[in-house]
C-alpha positions as CSV (number, residue, x, y, z in Angstrom):
1,M,12.6,14.5,-21.7
2,T,11.0,11.4,-20.2
3,K,10.1,11.7,-16.6
4,Q,12.1,9.3,-14.4
5,I,10.3,7.5,-11.5
6,G,11.8,5.4,-8.8
7,V,9.8,2.5,-7.3
8,L,11.4,1.6,-4.0
9,G,10.2,-1.9,-3.4
10,C,9.3,-4.0,-6.5
11,G,7.3,-6.7,-4.8
12,W,3.8,-8.1,-5.3
13,L,2.4,-4.6,-5.9
14,G,5.6,-2.6,-6.9
15,L,6.7,-4.7,-9.8
16,P,3.4,-4.6,-11.8
17,L,3.1,-0.9,-10.9
18,A,6.6,-0.3,-12.4
19,V,5.6,-2.2,-15.5
20,A,2.4,-0.1,-15.8
21,L,4.4,3.1,-15.4
22,L,6.7,2.1,-18.2
23,G,3.6,1.6,-20.4
24,N,2.6,5.2,-19.6
25,G,5.9,6.4,-21.0
26,Y,7.9,6.9,-17.8
27,S,11.5,5.8,-17.4
28,V,11.5,3.6,-14.3
29,K,14.1,2.5,-11.7
30,G,13.2,-0.3,-9.4
31,S,14.7,-1.7,-6.3
32,T,14.6,-5.2,-4.8
33,T,16.2,-7.0,-1.9
34,S,16.7,-10.2,-3.9
35,E,19.7,-10.7,-6.2
36,E,17.7,-13.3,-8.1
37,K,15.1,-10.7,-9.0
38,L,17.5,-8.2,-10.6
39,A,17.4,-10.1,-14.0
40,E,13.6,-10.1,-13.9
41,L,13.5,-6.3,-13.5
42,Q,16.1,-5.9,-16.3
43,A,14.1,-8.1,-18.6
44,K,11.0,-5.9,-18.0
45,H,13.1,-2.8,-18.9
46,I,13.2,-1.6,-15.3
47,R,16.6,-0.3,-14.3
48,P,17.3,-2.7,-11.4
49,Y,19.0,-1.8,-8.0
50,L,19.8,-4.1,-5.1
51,I,18.9,-2.1,-2.0
52,S,18.1,-3.1,1.5
53,L,17.1,-0.9,4.4
54,S,17.9,-1.6,8.0
55,E,17.6,0.4,11.2
56,N,21.1,1.7,11.0
57,S,22.1,1.6,7.4
58,I,21.1,1.3,3.8
59,S,23.0,-1.3,1.8
60,G,23.3,-0.9,-2.0
61,D,23.7,2.0,-4.3
62,I,20.9,4.2,-2.9
63,E,22.6,7.4,-4.2
64,G,22.6,6.0,-7.7
65,F,19.1,4.8,-7.4
66,L,17.8,8.3,-6.4
67,R,20.0,10.1,-8.9
68,N,18.0,11.9,-11.7
69,V,14.7,10.5,-10.2
70,E,12.1,13.2,-10.2
71,L,9.4,11.3,-8.3
72,L,9.8,8.5,-5.8
73,I,7.2,5.8,-4.9
74,I,8.0,4.2,-1.5
75,N,6.4,0.8,-1.3
76,I,8.1,-0.9,1.6
77,P,6.0,-2.8,4.2
78,P,7.2,-2.8,7.8
79,K,8.6,-6.1,9.0
80,L,7.2,-6.4,12.4
81,R,6.3,-10.1,12.6
82,G,8.4,-13.1,13.6
83,N,11.9,-12.9,15.0
84,Q,13.4,-10.4,12.5
85,R,11.5,-7.3,13.7
86,E,13.0,-4.0,12.9
87,N,12.2,-0.4,13.7
88,F,10.4,0.8,10.5
89,V,10.4,4.4,11.6
90,K,14.2,4.5,11.9
91,K,14.5,3.0,8.4
92,M,12.3,5.7,7.1
93,H,14.3,8.4,8.8
94,L,17.4,7.1,7.1
95,L,15.6,7.0,3.8
96,H,14.3,10.5,4.2
97,T,17.8,11.8,4.8
98,E,19.0,10.3,1.5
99,I,16.0,11.6,-0.4
100,V,16.4,15.2,0.7
101,Q,20.0,15.1,-0.4
102,S,18.8,14.2,-3.9
103,A,16.9,16.2,-6.4
104,I,13.6,14.5,-5.6
105,K,10.7,16.8,-4.8
106,Q,7.7,14.5,-4.9
107,V,7.1,11.3,-2.9
108,L,4.2,8.9,-3.0
109,F,4.1,6.9,0.2
110,V,2.2,3.6,0.1
111,C,0.6,3.0,3.5
112,S,-2.3,1.1,5.0
113,T,-5.7,1.6,6.5
114,S,-4.3,-0.1,9.7
115,V,-3.4,3.4,10.8
116,Y,-7.1,3.9,11.7
117,G,-7.0,1.0,14.2
118,D,-10.3,-0.1,15.7
119,I,-12.2,3.1,15.0
120,Q,-15.9,2.4,14.8
121,G,-18.2,3.5,11.9
122,E,-17.3,5.4,8.8
123,V,-13.7,6.5,8.3
124,T,-12.6,9.1,5.7
125,E,-9.4,10.9,5.1
126,T,-10.3,13.6,7.6
127,T,-10.7,11.0,10.4
128,T,-7.9,11.2,13.0
129,P,-6.0,7.9,12.9
130,L,-5.9,5.8,16.1
131,P,-3.7,2.8,15.4
132,S,-4.1,-0.2,17.6
133,T,-1.2,-2.3,16.4
134,E,2.6,-1.8,16.4
135,S,2.5,-1.9,12.6
136,G,-0.2,0.8,12.4
137,R,1.7,3.0,14.9
138,Q,5.0,2.8,13.1
139,L,3.3,3.4,9.7
140,L,1.6,6.5,11.0
141,A,4.9,7.8,12.4
142,A,6.6,7.0,9.1
143,E,3.9,9.0,7.2
144,A,4.6,12.0,9.4
145,I,8.3,11.9,8.4
146,F,7.4,12.6,4.8
147,R,4.3,14.7,5.3
148,T,6.0,17.2,7.5
149,S,9.2,17.4,5.4
150,K,9.5,21.0,4.0
151,A,11.7,19.7,1.2
152,L,9.1,17.3,-0.2
153,Q,5.6,17.2,-1.6
154,T,4.1,14.0,-0.3
155,T,0.9,12.1,-0.9
156,I,0.0,9.2,1.3
157,V,-2.1,6.4,-0.1
158,R,-3.7,4.2,2.6
159,F,-4.7,0.9,0.9
160,G,-7.1,-1.6,2.4
161,G,-6.5,-5.3,2.3
162,L,-4.9,-6.2,-1.0
163,I,-6.3,-8.9,-3.2
164,G,-5.5,-10.1,-6.7
165,S,-5.9,-13.1,-9.0
166,D,-3.2,-14.9,-7.0
167,R,-4.0,-13.5,-3.6
168,H,-7.2,-13.6,-1.6
169,P,-7.8,-13.8,2.2
170,V,-10.6,-16.3,1.8
171,K,-8.1,-19.0,1.0
172,M,-6.4,-18.5,4.4
173,L,-9.7,-18.2,6.2
174,S,-11.2,-21.4,4.6
175,G,-12.3,-23.9,7.2
176,R,-11.4,-21.8,10.2
177,K,-13.9,-21.7,13.1
178,S,-15.1,-19.3,15.7
179,L,-13.8,-16.2,13.9
180,A,-14.7,-12.9,15.5
181,K,-16.0,-9.7,13.9
182,G,-18.1,-11.4,11.3
183,N,-20.5,-8.5,11.4
184,H,-17.7,-6.0,10.6
185,P,-17.5,-4.5,7.0
186,I,-14.7,-5.5,4.7
187,N,-12.2,-3.0,3.4
188,L,-10.5,-4.5,0.4
189,I,-9.0,-3.4,-2.9
190,H,-7.8,-5.2,-6.0
191,R,-4.2,-4.8,-7.0
192,L,-5.2,-3.4,-10.4
193,D,-7.2,-0.6,-8.8
194,C,-4.2,0.1,-6.5
195,I,-2.1,0.7,-9.6
196,Q,-4.8,2.8,-11.3
197,I,-5.0,5.0,-8.2
198,I,-1.3,5.6,-8.2
199,E,-1.3,6.4,-11.9
200,F,-4.3,8.7,-11.4
201,I,-2.4,10.6,-8.7
202,L,0.6,11.1,-10.9
203,K,-1.6,12.2,-13.9
204,E,-3.5,14.7,-11.8
205,N,-0.4,16.0,-10.1
206,W,-2.2,15.5,-6.8
207,W,0.3,16.2,-4.1
208,G,0.1,17.0,-0.4
209,K,-2.9,14.7,0.1
210,I,-4.1,11.7,2.0
211,V,-6.0,9.2,-0.1
212,N,-7.9,6.1,1.1
213,G,-7.5,3.3,-1.4
214,V,-10.5,1.0,-0.7
215,Y,-13.0,-0.4,-3.0
216,P,-16.4,1.2,-2.2
217,Y,-18.2,-2.1,-1.4
218,H,-18.6,-3.1,2.2
219,P,-20.6,-6.2,3.0
220,T,-20.0,-7.9,6.3
221,K,-17.0,-10.2,6.6
222,Q,-19.3,-13.2,7.2
223,A,-21.4,-12.5,4.2
224,Y,-18.5,-11.8,1.9
225,Y,-16.1,-14.6,2.8
226,T,-18.9,-17.1,2.9
227,S,-19.9,-16.1,-0.6
228,E,-16.3,-16.0,-1.9
229,A,-15.6,-19.5,-0.4
230,V,-18.7,-20.9,-2.2
231,K,-17.5,-19.3,-5.5
232,N,-14.1,-20.8,-5.1
233,N,-15.5,-24.2,-4.1
234,I,-13.7,-24.2,-0.7
235,Q,-15.0,-24.6,2.8
236,P,-16.4,-21.3,4.2
237,P,-15.1,-19.9,7.5
238,E,-17.3,-20.0,10.5
239,Y,-17.9,-16.9,12.6
240,Q,-19.0,-16.4,16.2
241,E,-22.4,-14.7,16.9
242,N,-22.3,-11.0,16.0
243,N,-21.4,-8.6,18.7
244,N,-22.5,-5.0,19.0
245,A,-19.4,-3.3,17.7
246,L,-19.9,-1.9,14.2
247,G,-16.4,-2.2,12.9
248,K,-14.9,0.4,10.6
249,K,-15.9,1.2,7.0
250,V,-13.1,3.0,5.2
251,V,-14.5,5.3,2.6
252,P,-12.3,6.6,-0.3
253,K,-14.0,10.0,-0.1
254,S,-11.2,12.0,-1.8
255,L,-11.3,9.7,-4.8
256,L,-15.0,9.5,-5.1
257,D,-16.1,13.0,-4.2
258,V,-13.1,15.2,-5.0
259,K,-11.6,13.6,-8.1
260,I,-14.5,11.4,-9.4
261,F,-12.2,8.4,-9.7
262,R,-13.7,5.2,-11.2
263,F,-12.8,1.9,-9.6
264,T,-12.7,-0.8,-12.4
265,T,-11.9,-4.1,-10.7
266,P,-14.6,-5.5,-8.4
267,I,-13.4,-7.4,-5.3
268,C,-16.0,-10.2,-5.9
269,K,-15.1,-13.1,-8.2
């Protein structure tokens, strides 16, 4: 019988991930908060569900979405900017309650290296997180909900800054002046490698782990973004003089040393 996977959050990363999982022979359910996107999911042979999480409730057929799903991928970013801020931790508590009432036993939680905050130097999966932003603090608390759940086997994937053919931070940084932390290392990863890491975890049945998802190439921000701006024929950003802080270099030690994972998509154009 084909294994059924749920992808909660079919956005910029979740949708191509769901398509890739279909290509690997899985049956896939996918959720979206946009009615307009339901037809797109259906056309890609993903069973679509309109589901929205808030602090106090979950709208949509969450029970139907979770039914017969054996493995759930949670790919929902916290909304902590602008005027529509919500408590992400409360949302994840509600979701966890629904999950443990289902037959799901395995969860892959997509998270961020922001949980490490402003730690200086090399950061691996054994480094104690020290988030410095509200988003990082809530993500770390949300991780704990699933990691400490006795009913679930959970693996956390902490991705660095996400880039892709249609998304690169150099475009937003172009022409900006007096940027700080130009001597800090970059911690980026291409969307294709994100998908491959998730596929790898499923294939290896690698549960109960924390995994740093960052491409193992860490030039300084100033060197990298200047080079990428030149390649893209746009104005490079300008940085302040270097300070003494080292910045953090997030190392995917578990992938490189434990599982010998091979990254395939360079973050340089």
